[in-house]
Phi, psi and omega in degrees: 000136184249137179239144183223151175204160174200139181232119173228129181299138182287149182293344178268347177276144174244308191270322181225152167269126183261009163251174185205165175212160182219137169231126179204132174298128172276321177204186185299335186234018178219136182226151181248135166234138171216152175234141175230147184228112187285148175285122189297329188264007177273199177253142175042061186298326184294331176297314189298317179291321186285331171289325176298320184281335175288324179293319173300317174307307181309313183296316186285329173296318181292319177300322177297317177300314179302322180301322179300338179251000181235168179290155186294132176296132179252022180294133174297165178295334181283323187288328178297310189290323182301313181294325177292318187288329180287334179279328177293322181302313191280320185292313177308314175308311181289321182287327172306309184286318190300310181273000184056047194271142170285140183307326177292357176259012177232017178284105177207138183282172179205123172243123181236139179229128168250123176251128175262113182292321176293316183274348181052052176225157178209168187213132170236129187235127180254125179241098189118232175230171181151186183226136182230138180235114174247118172053042182085356181256117182268138176230123182259136170257099189236116178250032183054034182069020180230065185304150179264088185287150181306320181302343186274351189243011185294345182271349186282168169286123188298311181304314179303312181300313185292330178293335181261012174276127191247347183270066176240137179235127171256142178223153171223170175059052186306129180234304185206111185229136180224144172233135178211151177289172188285357175298342170297348176258011189244011176303133179216148175303117180248348175202158178281144171223173177293330185277127175249011186288130191282128174225148181275104182299317182297313176297327179299315180278335188253347185236306184309140179248025177295135180066030177292343185274001171232142184293352175259034184300310186285326171296325174291313173308323183289324178293320185294316180305311182297310188270331178277313186259344178074022176244147170221159171302129171278337170260161173301144181231130168233129185221142175232140183220130186243125182234128186270000000 
């Protein structure tokens, strides 16, 4: 199984990339991938997405230590993901109170995936907006640029909030799966080139297998889009792709 990732600041952004990503093994046969997108109109958007990634990493490390002293977990990918999200929910609530943060300092979307290598099953939850591609089928989660951020719900009961989440995708028989922030939909012409060829940018990054033999596949594709086609994402982009 090959894992690829890319993180690129949008052409319209100057100071910070407000997206982040995480790839982390939960245990020997389970892996977590996540992409986060901070709200550009909020406060310190890069902080929100980075904080989310750091908390997720902490939760996975702690769960790994617990697993050393407990029996092997038989949880499904969805059960594992739900437990991780619950931990994130509680940690964000604690950090918000401990650092006296404004809600606007915690606004970040999240697409999170847990894949069980042994069972060949995976589960993806999208909180906010973004793009998911499962074995060639692309799904866009678009909330008209008004994502329902997790930070809006930290005062609620977790179980009740989670039960209302509808942007869930289950998959098995993994062949090629990608998750990306909505920056993948923001490509725009930034300079003239010799090529006038039309290209679907999401399909090129999430389905096309050119440069599959290098772990820098996605970064090479982004460079090719810039130099051959003269296009770059105007919004920040975080993407993770898993090919079996």
